[in-house]
N, C-alpha and C positions, 0 to 999 in steps of 0.2 A: 386327894392329891397330898402327897407328903413333901415337905420342903427338905432339901438336903443342904446342910451347911458344911462347907469344906473348911478344913483347918489350914488356912493359908496365912503366911506371915503378913503383918500389916505393911502397907506400902511405905517404903523409906522415903523421907524427904531428903533432897540433895542440896547442899550448901556449896557455893563457890566462895573461897575466901582468898583475898589478895592482900597479903601483909608480908613485910620483910623481917619483922621481929619474931624470930623463931620461938622465943619463950611464950610470947602471947599467942602465937599460932598453936603451940602445944596445949596451952590451957584451954583455949576455945575448942580445939579439936576434941580433946578429952571430954569436955562437957557435953558436946553434941553427940559424940559417938556412944557415950554411956546412955544416951536417950534414944538410941537407934537411928541417928541421922547419918547420911553419908557425907563426908566432908573432903572436898578437894581443895588443896592449898597451893597457891602460887606466890612467888616472891616478886613477880612482875606482871604489869598489866597486858603486855603483848601476848604472852603465852595464855594467860587467863582468858582473854578475848577469843583466842583461837579455840580453846577448849569449850567455851560457851557456845561456839557454833556447832560443835560436835555433840554436845550433851545438853539435856534440858535440866535447868536448875530451878529450884523453888525460891531461892534467895541468894543474893550476893552480899558478902560482907567485905567492904573495901577499907583498907586502912589508909590513913592520910600520909604516913611516913614513906609510903612506896615511892612517891614523887608527885608533888602537887600537879604538875603539868600533865603527867601521865594519868593520874587519877581522874582529872577533869576530862581529858580526852577519852578515857575508857568509858566514863558515864555517857558521854555524847555518842560514841560509836555503838555502845550497847543499846541505847535508846533507839537507834536507827534499825535494830534487828529484833529487839525484845522488850517486853513490858515486865520482865522479872523484877521483883522488889529489890532495891539497892539500899543498903544500910551502911553508911559511912561510920567508921569507928575511929575515934581520935582521943589522944590524951590531952590535947590543947582545948581551951575554952574560948577560942577566937570566934567571936560572933560573925565577923565578915566571912571567915572560911565556911562556917555553917551555912549562912545565907547563900554564898556562892555555890556550894555543893547542892543545895536544894533547888536553886535556880537552873543548874545544869541537868537536873533530872534525878537526883537522889530522892528516895522516898522518906528517909529518916536519917538523923545525924545523932550519934551517941558519943558522949564523952565522959 
């Protein structure tokens, strides 16, 4: 028996990014698309949550500048529907904010 290996493109990973800083979004999107990731970018949590219900993502990158209340609510609502890893990205080194995000269900917090 001979094995047949098909030349199929590698599966692309999908990243959902919620961030309202367009410069940061552009930089992160460029980084991941050069590495063959699909990146969907939203400036608000409400539309991102709706999109998450329609598409399966491998990771969520969540900016804290979007709105702290919406970010926390987003994590809580997402956790009711999905176990997708959530990484909070922030320029602030506020330890309370980090602890709070992790308690609400984020998997990691980068600053």
